[in-house]
Backbone and ligand atoms as CSV (ligand in chain L), in Angstrom:
chain,resi,resn,atom,element,x,y,z
A,1,UNK,N,N,117.669,110.457,85.864
A,1,UNK,CA,C,116.563,110.186,86.788
A,1,UNK,C,C,116.613,111.154,87.984
A,2,UNK,N,N,115.445,111.627,88.410
A,2,UNK,CA,C,115.405,112.542,89.561
A,2,UNK,C,C,115.550,111.774,90.855
A,3,UNK,N,N,114.805,112.205,91.848
A,3,UNK,CA,C,114.875,111.546,93.153
A,3,UNK,C,C,114.309,110.122,93.036
A,4,UNK,N,N,114.990,109.171,93.665
A,4,UNK,CA,C,114.563,107.769,93.604
A,4,UNK,C,C,113.453,107.530,94.624
A,5,UNK,N,N,112.337,106.990,94.130
A,5,UNK,CA,C,111.187,106.767,95.009
A,5,UNK,C,C,111.109,105.286,95.393
A,6,UNK,N,N,111.127,105.042,96.695
A,6,UNK,CA,C,111.169,103.665,97.203
A,6,UNK,C,C,109.940,103.403,98.073
A,7,UNK,N,N,109.276,102.296,97.800
A,7,UNK,CA,C,108.179,101.842,98.659
A,7,UNK,C,C,108.673,100.649,99.473
A,8,UNK,N,N,108.546,100.735,100.792
A,8,UNK,CA,C,108.858,99.594,101.663
A,8,UNK,C,C,107.527,98.975,102.061
A,9,UNK,N,N,107.342,97.735,101.661
A,9,UNK,CA,C,106.062,97.066,101.891
A,9,UNK,C,C,106.271,95.862,102.822
A,10,UNK,N,N,105.631,95.945,103.974
A,10,UNK,CA,C,105.776,94.906,104.998
A,10,UNK,C,C,104.506,94.063,105.037
A,11,UNK,N,N,104.667,92.770,105.045
A,11,UNK,CA,C,103.525,91.866,105.050
A,11,UNK,C,C,102.994,91.532,106.439
A,12,UNK,N,N,102.191,90.461,106.507
A,12,UNK,CA,C,101.442,90.129,107.717
A,12,UNK,C,C,102.300,89.840,108.947
A,13,UNK,N,N,101.798,90.295,110.068
A,13,UNK,CA,C,102.370,90.081,111.400
A,13,UNK,C,C,103.593,90.945,111.691
A,14,UNK,N,N,104.063,91.667,110.693
A,14,UNK,CA,C,105.246,92.507,110.926
A,14,UNK,C,C,104.903,93.754,111.737
A,15,UNK,N,N,103.604,94.053,111.867
A,15,UNK,CA,C,103.194,95.121,112.786
A,15,UNK,C,C,103.523,94.755,114.231
A,16,UNK,N,N,103.746,93.472,114.488
A,16,UNK,CA,C,104.027,93.025,115.858
A,16,UNK,C,C,105.529,92.977,116.156
A,17,UNK,N,N,106.335,93.422,115.210
A,17,UNK,CA,C,107.791,93.398,115.418
A,17,UNK,C,C,108.157,94.080,116.732
A,18,UNK,N,N,109.128,93.491,117.417
A,18,UNK,CA,C,109.540,94.042,118.707
A,18,UNK,C,C,109.066,93.135,119.827
A,19,UNK,N,N,107.840,92.611,119.654
A,19,UNK,CA,C,107.317,91.693,120.675
A,19,UNK,C,C,107.070,90.306,120.113
A,20,UNK,N,N,107.030,90.193,118.768
A,20,UNK,CA,C,106.730,88.922,118.138
A,20,UNK,C,C,107.989,88.052,118.083
A,21,UNK,N,N,107.973,86.890,118.703
A,21,UNK,CA,C,109.109,85.965,118.675
A,21,UNK,C,C,110.449,86.710,118.629
A,22,UNK,N,N,110.769,87.461,119.670
A,22,UNK,CA,C,111.961,88.314,119.626
A,22,UNK,C,C,113.267,87.538,119.394
A,23,UNK,N,N,113.290,86.255,119.785
A,23,UNK,CA,C,114.509,85.466,119.544
A,23,UNK,C,C,114.753,85.280,118.042
A,24,UNK,N,N,113.679,85.293,117.280
A,24,UNK,CA,C,113.799,85.113,115.823
A,24,UNK,C,C,113.897,86.463,115.121
A,25,UNK,N,N,113.041,87.415,115.541
A,25,UNK,CA,C,112.902,88.659,114.776
A,25,UNK,C,C,113.509,89.889,115.448
A,26,UNK,N,N,114.038,89.723,116.666
A,26,UNK,CA,C,114.658,90.855,117.341
A,26,UNK,C,C,113.658,91.712,118.092
A,27,UNK,N,N,114.174,92.761,118.718
A,27,UNK,CA,C,113.333,93.600,119.579
A,27,UNK,C,C,113.037,94.974,118.982
A,28,UNK,N,N,113.509,95.179,117.772
A,28,UNK,CA,C,113.250,96.460,117.105
A,28,UNK,C,C,111.809,96.488,116.614
A,29,UNK,N,N,111.126,97.582,116.851
A,29,UNK,CA,C,109.729,97.692,116.404
A,29,UNK,C,C,109.677,98.098,114.930
A,30,UNK,N,N,108.516,97.914,114.327
A,30,UNK,CA,C,108.355,98.285,112.923
A,30,UNK,C,C,108.534,99.798,112.748
A,31,UNK,N,N,108.042,100.556,113.721
A,31,UNK,CA,C,108.193,102.023,113.647
A,31,UNK,C,C,109.682,102.382,113.628
A,32,UNK,N,N,110.477,101.684,114.430
A,32,UNK,CA,C,111.930,101.963,114.465
A,32,UNK,C,C,112.606,101.571,113.154
A,33,UNK,N,N,112.160,100.468,112.572
A,33,UNK,CA,C,112.706,100.050,111.269
A,33,UNK,C,C,112.427,101.143,110.232
A,34,UNK,N,N,111.170,101.573,110.182
A,34,UNK,CA,C,110.782,102.583,109.195
A,34,UNK,C,C,111.522,103.896,109.412
A,35,UNK,N,N,111.699,104.257,110.682
A,35,UNK,CA,C,112.415,105.489,111.034
A,35,UNK,C,C,113.860,105.438,110.538
A,36,UNK,N,N,114.491,104.298,110.775
A,36,UNK,CA,C,115.890,104.131,110.359
A,36,UNK,C,C,116.027,104.229,108.837
A,37,UNK,N,N,115.082,103.591,108.142
A,37,UNK,CA,C,115.120,103.629,106.671
A,37,UNK,C,C,114.852,105.045,106.166
A,38,UNK,N,N,113.927,105.715,106.841
A,38,UNK,CA,C,113.587,107.086,106.451
A,38,UNK,C,C,114.800,108.004,106.584
A,39,UNK,N,N,115.533,107.847,107.685
A,39,UNK,CA,C,116.741,108.662,107.914
A,39,UNK,C,C,117.758,108.440,106.803
A,40,UNK,N,N,118.000,107.151,106.489
A,40,UNK,CA,C,118.973,106.826,105.441
A,40,UNK,C,C,118.517,107.357,104.096
A,41,UNK,N,N,117.237,107.195,103.814
A,41,UNK,CA,C,116.695,107.649,102.529
A,41,UNK,C,C,116.909,109.152,102.388
A,42,UNK,N,N,116.673,109.877,103.471
A,42,UNK,CA,C,116.869,111.330,103.424
A,42,UNK,C,C,118.325,111.667,103.138
A,43,UNK,N,N,119.226,110.962,103.855
A,43,UNK,CA,C,120.673,111.183,103.640
A,43,UNK,C,C,121.066,110.904,102.200
A,44,UNK,N,N,120.435,109.913,101.621
A,44,UNK,CA,C,120.825,109.460,100.286
A,44,UNK,C,C,119.964,110.090,99.176
A,45,UNK,N,N,119.151,111.047,99.545
A,45,UNK,CA,C,118.345,111.771,98.562
A,45,UNK,C,C,117.261,110.922,97.917
A,46,UNK,N,N,116.705,109.996,98.692
A,46,UNK,CA,C,115.619,109.157,98.178
A,46,UNK,C,C,114.303,109.579,98.836
A,47,UNK,N,N,113.215,109.247,98.161
A,47,UNK,CA,C,111.895,109.518,98.729
A,47,UNK,C,C,111.305,108.176,99.139
A,48,UNK,N,N,111.100,107.982,100.434
A,48,UNK,CA,C,110.675,106.671,100.928
A,48,UNK,C,C,109.275,106.708,101.537
A,49,UNK,N,N,108.452,105.774,101.117
A,49,UNK,CA,C,107.149,105.601,101.758
A,49,UNK,C,C,107.086,104.168,102.264
A,50,UNK,N,N,106.265,103.934,103.266
A,50,UNK,CA,C,106.161,102.570,103.775
A,50,UNK,C,C,104.733,102.209,104.111
A,51,UNK,N,N,104.459,100.912,104.027
A,51,UNK,CA,C,103.119,100.408,104.314
A,51,UNK,C,C,103.242,99.006,104.892
A,52,UNK,N,N,102.454,98.740,105.911
A,52,UNK,CA,C,102.377,97.366,106.437
A,52,UNK,C,C,100.942,96.902,106.274
A,53,UNK,N,N,100.768,95.662,105.849
A,53,UNK,CA,C,99.412,95.138,105.743
A,53,UNK,C,C,99.374,93.657,106.109
A,54,UNK,N,N,98.279,93.300,106.761
A,54,UNK,CA,C,98.061,91.885,107.080
A,54,UNK,C,C,97.210,91.208,106.008
A,55,UNK,N,N,96.920,91.955,104.930
A,55,UNK,CA,C,95.963,91.474,103.926
A,55,UNK,C,C,96.601,91.372,102.546
A,56,UNK,N,N,96.511,90.196,102.000
A,56,UNK,CA,C,97.100,89.930,100.681
A,56,UNK,C,C,96.595,90.918,99.620
A,57,UNK,N,N,95.259,91.118,99.579
A,57,UNK,CA,C,94.670,91.991,98.570
A,57,UNK,C,C,95.151,93.430,98.708
A,58,UNK,N,N,95.326,93.863,99.941
A,58,UNK,CA,C,95.797,95.243,100.167
A,58,UNK,C,C,97.243,95.393,99.692
A,59,UNK,N,N,98.030,94.356,99.879
A,59,UNK,CA,C,99.421,94.407,99.394
A,59,UNK,C,C,99.441,94.446,97.865
A,60,UNK,N,N,98.554,93.684,97.269
A,60,UNK,CA,C,98.461,93.670,95.793
A,60,UNK,C,C,98.013,95.045,95.291
A,61,UNK,N,N,97.004,95.630,95.955
A,61,UNK,CA,C,96.554,96.977,95.575
A,61,UNK,C,C,97.700,97.975,95.680
A,62,UNK,N,N,98.481,97.858,96.749
A,62,UNK,CA,C,99.610,98.797,96.950
A,62,UNK,C,C,100.626,98.647,95.817
A,63,UNK,N,N,100.855,97.423,95.372
A,63,UNK,CA,C,101.794,97.198,94.254
A,63,UNK,C,C,101.227,97.797,92.967
A,64,UNK,N,N,99.937,97.614,92.735
A,64,UNK,CA,C,99.315,98.196,91.536
A,64,UNK,C,C,99.447,99.718,91.562
A,65,UNK,N,N,99.164,100.297,92.735
A,65,UNK,CA,C,99.215,101.764,92.857
A,65,UNK,C,C,100.634,102.294,92.727
A,66,UNK,N,N,101.589,101.428,93.010
A,66,UNK,CA,C,103.002,101.857,92.955
A,66,UNK,C,C,103.469,102.034,91.513
A,67,UNK,N,N,102.736,101.434,90.591
A,67,UNK,CA,C,103.150,101.510,89.189
A,67,UNK,C,C,103.112,102.959,88.712
A,68,UNK,N,N,104.255,103.429,88.267
A,68,UNK,CA,C,104.315,104.809,87.772
A,68,UNK,C,C,104.645,105.831,88.849
A,69,UNK,N,N,104.547,105.441,90.120
A,69,UNK,CA,C,104.836,106.408,91.187
A,69,UNK,C,C,106.019,105.986,92.049
A,70,UNK,N,N,106.494,104.762,91.845
A,70,UNK,CA,C,107.575,104.208,92.669
A,70,UNK,C,C,108.625,103.591,91.748
A,71,UNK,N,N,109.899,103.806,92.068
A,71,UNK,CA,C,110.977,103.261,91.227
A,71,UNK,C,C,111.464,101.893,91.708
A,72,UNK,N,N,111.424,101.704,93.034
A,72,UNK,CA,C,111.877,100.439,93.621
A,72,UNK,C,C,110.957,100.040,94.760
A,73,UNK,N,N,110.805,98.751,94.959
A,73,UNK,CA,C,110.064,98.248,96.122
A,73,UNK,C,C,111.011,97.390,96.957
A,74,UNK,N,N,110.985,97.620,98.257
A,74,UNK,CA,C,111.628,96.708,99.206
A,74,UNK,C,C,110.469,95.958,99.870
A,75,UNK,N,N,110.433,94.653,99.671
A,75,UNK,CA,C,109.260,93.872,100.063
A,75,UNK,C,C,109.619,92.752,101.036
A,76,UNK,N,N,108.980,92.782,102.194
A,76,UNK,CA,C,109.009,91.606,103.066
A,76,UNK,C,C,107.615,91.007,103.032
A,77,UNK,N,N,107.413,89.999,102.187
A,77,UNK,CA,C,106.064,89.436,102.053
A,77,UNK,C,C,105.658,88.580,103.250
A,78,UNK,N,N,106.597,88.411,104.224
A,78,UNK,CA,C,106.350,87.582,105.417
A,78,UNK,C,C,105.866,86.194,104.964
A,79,UNK,N,N,104.828,85.657,105.605
A,79,UNK,CA,C,104.427,84.286,105.264
A,79,UNK,C,C,103.933,84.162,103.821
A,80,UNK,N,N,103.469,85.269,103.224
A,80,UNK,CA,C,103.017,85.210,101.819
A,80,UNK,C,C,104.151,84.804,100.876
A,81,UNK,N,N,105.387,85.044,101.311
A,81,UNK,CA,C,106.564,84.627,100.535
A,81,UNK,C,C,106.429,83.191,100.036
A,82,UNK,N,N,105.891,82.374,100.915
A,82,UNK,CA,C,105.975,80.933,100.701
A,82,UNK,C,C,104.807,80.358,99.889
A,83,UNK,N,N,103.750,81.185,99.690
A,83,UNK,CA,C,102.622,80.600,98.959
A,83,UNK,C,C,101.772,81.555,98.161
A,84,UNK,N,N,102.071,82.862,98.172
A,84,UNK,CA,C,101.160,83.771,97.469
A,84,UNK,C,C,101.513,83.940,95.993
A,85,UNK,N,N,100.874,83.122,95.170
A,85,UNK,CA,C,101.036,83.287,93.721
A,85,UNK,C,C,100.430,84.609,93.283
A,86,UNK,N,N,99.446,85.100,94.049
A,86,UNK,CA,C,98.798,86.366,93.687
A,86,UNK,C,C,99.776,87.535,93.844
A,87,UNK,N,N,100.569,87.525,94.903
A,87,UNK,CA,C,101.559,88.602,95.072
A,87,UNK,C,C,102.675,88.437,94.039
A,88,UNK,N,N,103.069,87.220,93.797
A,88,UNK,CA,C,104.068,86.986,92.743
A,88,UNK,C,C,103.580,87.539,91.399
A,89,UNK,N,N,102.334,87.233,91.053
A,89,UNK,CA,C,101.792,87.711,89.777
A,89,UNK,C,C,101.708,89.238,89.739
A,90,UNK,N,N,101.377,89.838,90.884
A,90,UNK,CA,C,101.308,91.309,90.944
A,90,UNK,C,C,102.694,91.899,90.689
A,91,UNK,N,N,103.715,91.304,91.284
A,91,UNK,CA,C,105.094,91.781,91.080
A,91,UNK,C,C,105.478,91.665,89.611
A,92,UNK,N,N,105.129,90.528,89.014
A,92,UNK,CA,C,105.450,90.321,87.600
A,92,UNK,C,C,104.692,91.318,86.733
A,93,UNK,N,N,103.466,91.630,87.134
A,93,UNK,CA,C,102.625,92.523,86.327
A,93,UNK,C,C,103.119,93.967,86.369
A,94,UNK,N,N,103.476,94.446,87.560
A,94,UNK,CA,C,103.815,95.873,87.665
A,94,UNK,C,C,105.236,96.170,87.210
A,95,UNK,N,N,106.071,95.144,87.184
A,95,UNK,CA,C,107.446,95.284,86.673
A,95,UNK,C,C,108.243,96.389,87.357
A,96,UNK,N,N,108.023,96.572,88.652
A,96,UNK,CA,C,108.852,97.517,89.410
A,96,UNK,C,C,109.974,96.694,90.033
A,97,UNK,N,N,111.238,97.089,89.847
A,97,UNK,CA,C,112.315,96.307,90.456
A,97,UNK,C,C,112.112,96.200,91.975
A,98,UNK,N,N,112.142,94.971,92.445
A,98,UNK,CA,C,111.799,94.692,93.846
A,98,UNK,C,C,112.895,93.858,94.498
A,99,UNK,N,N,113.206,94.206,95.732
A,99,UNK,CA,C,114.158,93.409,96.515
A,99,UNK,C,C,113.371,92.744,97.644
A,100,UNK,N,N,113.460,91.428,97.700
A,100,UNK,CA,C,112.766,90.698,98.769
A,100,UNK,C,C,113.671,90.651,99.996
A,101,UNK,N,N,113.119,90.982,101.141
A,101,UNK,CA,C,113.930,90.936,102.365
A,101,UNK,C,C,113.242,90.099,103.439
A,102,UNK,N,N,114.091,89.468,104.249
A,102,UNK,CA,C,113.614,88.760,105.434
A,102,UNK,C,C,114.538,89.073,106.588
A,103,UNK,N,N,113.939,89.277,107.740
A,103,UNK,CA,C,114.736,89.523,108.945
A,103,UNK,C,C,115.505,88.269,109.326
A,104,UNK,N,N,114.792,87.151,109.387
A,104,UNK,CA,C,115.416,85.884,109.776
A,104,UNK,C,C,116.035,85.234,108.537
A,105,UNK,N,N,116.937,84.298,108.777
A,105,UNK,CA,C,117.484,83.516,107.659
A,105,UNK,C,C,116.509,82.381,107.388
A,106,UNK,N,N,115.707,82.560,106.348
A,106,UNK,CA,C,114.635,81.598,106.073
A,106,UNK,C,C,115.182,80.200,105.772
A,107,UNK,N,N,116.446,80.123,105.394
A,107,UNK,CA,C,117.046,78.825,105.054
A,107,UNK,C,C,117.491,78.033,106.284
A,108,UNK,N,N,117.504,78.721,107.423
A,108,UNK,CA,C,117.892,78.029,108.663
A,108,UNK,C,C,116.687,77.524,109.434
A,109,UNK,N,N,115.500,77.748,108.887
A,109,UNK,CA,C,114.295,77.503,109.676
A,109,UNK,C,C,113.507,76.313,109.113
A,110,UNK,N,N,112.197,76.321,109.329
A,110,UNK,CA,C,111.378,75.200,108.864
A,110,UNK,C,C,111.494,75.068,107.343
A,111,UNK,N,N,111.329,73.843,106.878
A,111,UNK,CA,C,111.418,73.512,105.444
A,111,UNK,C,C,110.525,74.433,104.589
A,112,UNK,N,N,109.291,74.691,105.070
A,112,UNK,CA,C,108.362,75.471,104.221
A,112,UNK,C,C,108.861,76.886,103.969
A,113,UNK,N,N,109.750,77.383,104.862
A,113,UNK,CA,C,110.246,78.750,104.680
A,113,UNK,C,C,111.400,78.831,103.689
A,114,UNK,N,N,111.950,77.698,103.326
A,114,UNK,CA,C,113.118,77.730,102.432
A,114,UNK,C,C,112.694,78.033,100.999
A,115,UNK,N,N,111.384,77.902,100.711
A,115,UNK,CA,C,110.937,78.164,99.352
A,115,UNK,C,C,110.212,79.512,99.270
A,116,UNK,N,N,110.626,80.324,98.308
A,116,UNK,CA,C,109.954,81.601,98.060
A,116,UNK,C,C,109.334,81.572,96.683
A,117,UNK,N,N,108.033,81.842,96.616
A,117,UNK,CA,C,107.388,81.921,95.300
A,117,UNK,C,C,107.534,83.324,94.712
A,118,UNK,N,N,107.932,84.274,95.545
A,118,UNK,CA,C,108.051,85.666,95.092
A,118,UNK,C,C,109.470,86.025,94.631
A,119,UNK,N,N,110.484,85.399,95.214
A,119,UNK,CA,C,111.878,85.748,94.882
A,119,UNK,C,C,112.207,85.649,93.388
A,120,UNK,N,N,111.653,84.662,92.660
A,120,UNK,CA,C,112.001,84.565,91.238
A,120,UNK,C,C,111.600,85.784,90.407
A,121,UNK,N,N,110.646,86.580,90.892
A,121,UNK,CA,C,110.266,87.775,90.132
A,121,UNK,C,C,110.834,89.046,90.791
A,122,UNK,N,N,111.778,88.845,91.715
A,122,UNK,CA,C,112.468,89.982,92.336
A,122,UNK,C,C,113.874,90.101,91.749
A,123,UNK,N,N,114.484,91.276,91.955
A,123,UNK,CA,C,115.874,91.463,91.527
A,123,UNK,C,C,116.773,90.547,92.346
A,124,UNK,N,N,116.494,90.446,93.638
A,124,UNK,CA,C,117.279,89.582,94.524
A,124,UNK,C,C,116.605,89.460,95.869
A,125,UNK,N,N,117.241,88.666,96.720
A,125,UNK,CA,C,116.679,88.400,98.044
A,125,UNK,C,C,117.765,88.595,99.100
A,126,UNK,N,N,117.413,89.266,100.184
A,126,UNK,CA,C,118.349,89.452,101.306
A,126,UNK,C,C,117.686,88.856,102.541
A,127,UNK,N,N,118.335,87.905,103.148
A,127,UNK,CA,C,117.686,87.173,104.248
A,127,UNK,C,C,118.661,86.901,105.389
A,128,UNK,N,N,118.219,87.173,106.613
A,128,UNK,CA,C,119.001,86.736,107.766
A,128,UNK,C,C,119.781,87.816,108.500
A,129,UNK,N,N,119.667,89.058,108.098
A,129,UNK,CA,C,120.461,90.109,108.732
A,129,UNK,C,C,119.655,90.977,109.691
A,130,UNK,N,N,118.497,90.493,110.099
A,130,UNK,CA,C,117.664,91.294,110.997
A,130,UNK,C,C,117.254,92.576,110.298
A,131,UNK,N,N,117.190,93.651,111.059
A,131,UNK,CA,C,116.795,94.944,110.491
A,131,UNK,C,C,117.739,95.356,109.359
A,132,UNK,N,N,118.991,94.917,109.468
A,132,UNK,CA,C,119.969,95.260,108.422
A,132,UNK,C,C,119.585,94.689,107.056
A,133,UNK,N,N,118.736,93.680,107.019
A,133,UNK,CA,C,118.279,93.175,105.712
A,133,UNK,C,C,117.630,94.313,104.922
A,134,UNK,N,N,116.828,95.120,105.617
A,134,UNK,CA,C,116.176,96.263,104.960
A,134,UNK,C,C,117.210,97.321,104.571
A,135,UNK,N,N,118.143,97.570,105.496
A,135,UNK,CA,C,119.174,98.599,105.241
A,135,UNK,C,C,120.022,98.188,104.037
A,136,UNK,N,N,120.358,96.895,103.969
A,136,UNK,CA,C,121.160,96.393,102.842
A,136,UNK,C,C,120.400,96.531,101.527
A,137,UNK,N,N,119.100,96.341,101.590
A,137,UNK,CA,C,118.295,96.492,100.370
A,137,UNK,C,C,118.324,97.940,99.892
A,138,UNK,N,N,118.201,98.862,100.838
A,138,UNK,CA,C,118.235,100.284,100.467
A,138,UNK,C,C,119.614,100.634,99.900
A,139,UNK,N,N,120.637,100.060,100.531
A,139,UNK,CA,C,122.016,100.268,100.060
A,139,UNK,C,C,122.194,99.716,98.639
A,140,UNK,N,N,121.588,98.572,98.368
A,140,UNK,CA,C,121.681,97.982,97.024
A,140,UNK,C,C,121.056,98.915,95.987
A,141,UNK,N,N,119.937,99.546,96.362
A,141,UNK,CA,C,119.288,100.490,95.450
A,141,UNK,C,C,120.208,101.691,95.218
A,142,UNK,N,N,120.807,102.163,96.301
A,142,UNK,CA,C,121.727,103.311,96.194
A,142,UNK,C,C,122.895,102.980,95.255
A,143,UNK,N,N,123.447,101.782,95.398
A,143,UNK,CA,C,124.573,101.375,94.552
A,143,UNK,C,C,124.145,101.290,93.093
A,144,UNK,N,N,122.948,100.744,92.852
A,144,UNK,CA,C,122.431,100.639,91.486
A,144,UNK,C,C,122.280,102.025,90.857
A,145,UNK,N,N,121.727,102.930,91.675
A,145,UNK,CA,C,121.487,104.284,91.173
A,145,UNK,C,C,122.800,104.975,90.842
A,146,UNK,N,N,123.830,104.741,91.679
A,146,UNK,CA,C,125.141,105.353,91.445
A,146,UNK,C,C,125.736,104.816,90.157
A,147,UNK,N,N,125.531,103.524,89.894
A,147,UNK,CA,C,126.054,102.910,88.673
A,147,UNK,C,C,125.371,103.461,87.437
A,148,UNK,N,N,124.062,103.727,87.581
A,148,UNK,CA,C,123.277,104.177,86.434
A,148,UNK,C,C,123.401,105.677,86.169
A,149,UNK,N,N,123.897,106.394,87.195
A,149,UNK,CA,C,123.960,107.867,87.064
A,149,UNK,C,C,124.996,108.292,86.033
L,1,DQA,C1,C,109.899,86.642,107.522
L,1,DQA,C2,C,110.081,85.130,107.352
L,1,DQA,C3,C,108.758,84.439,107.021
L,1,DQA,O1,O,108.953,83.053,106.886
L,1,DQA,C4,C,107.759,84.681,108.123
L,1,DQA,O2,O,106.514,84.137,107.779
L,1,DQA,C5,C,107.628,86.116,108.507
L,1,DQA,C6,C,108.815,86.961,108.544
L,1,DQA,C7,C,111.191,87.337,107.980
L,1,DQA,O3,O,111.260,88.568,107.846
L,1,DQA,O4,O,112.111,86.692,108.493
L,1,DQA,O5,O,106.556,86.576,108.864
L,1,DQA,O6,O,109.527,87.183,106.265
């Protein structure tokens, strides 16, 4: 396999990172998250693109478009995690290995956040490490690639 292509897809309200409930989500902005991932991807010889959307349909379109052009998806579906069967079905349809990430530990919070409808069609879920949740997901992809090389 050549260069590994990774799409980082951020769901609704994550554009407000840095100012949105900082006690829960931290003070790092989305631009800083993407920058950090971009730096690591470059170091690790990966090609990284990112997209944030507040719209379910746009996220689904992005997953459809990723088919054939992306090897891995790092996905924070945000609130869609808990109820979007449409995003779950899109993930199942495109069959791109996906890692679900959450900044907060969804299991420590409200009951409705403890259930993910998307995680069952993902390779795995990383939750509760703040921005490092994304970094750990990228690291997991790197480890997988090293094993497969
Ligand atoms: C989140 C957790 C979700 O429950 C919430 O709706 C979000 C962010 C997280 O990254 O911790 O918007 O996905």
